Steps between C-alpha positions, in 0.01 A plus 500: 500500500333263746162361416232301671238277347198402704219259417154584629157346457340639187166549671663741747617721213160511331388764747777741388562678173851499352528876539411474870769238559760700309416817692523318835839349416635832376380667820705241690810598303508227235581577138249334268600443138352300217730250333524508126651246263795737452557479874539122476761541226697736725481259794630213285784726382578567869520124564743458210710800611535369856588152375763624252662711772537205734209593723316170469305531824378850404394364160295231670342752738384712206372184330302415815340843487391442141372149575394477867443124463882469486532651849783332690713429193762757602550319832645200315821690422 
C-alpha cells in the first residue's frame, strides 16, 4: 500500500483538532489507521520474509516505510 509522509509547521496544526483532520482525510478517500506495537512486529516480519525470498529491494522498501529517515536506501540496489 502506498503511503505519504508530509512535514508541516506545528503552529499550522494547532488550529485543528485531530478528529477534524482525520475526518477531512477520510472524506478525501484516505484510510486512517493507528499504528500499534504489534503492527511494527508485523512490518519487521514482512522485511524478513521479503529478504529470505530473494526480494531484497522490496525488503528495503518496507524498511523505509518503517523508518522514513532511511528513505533512498532501496535505490542503492
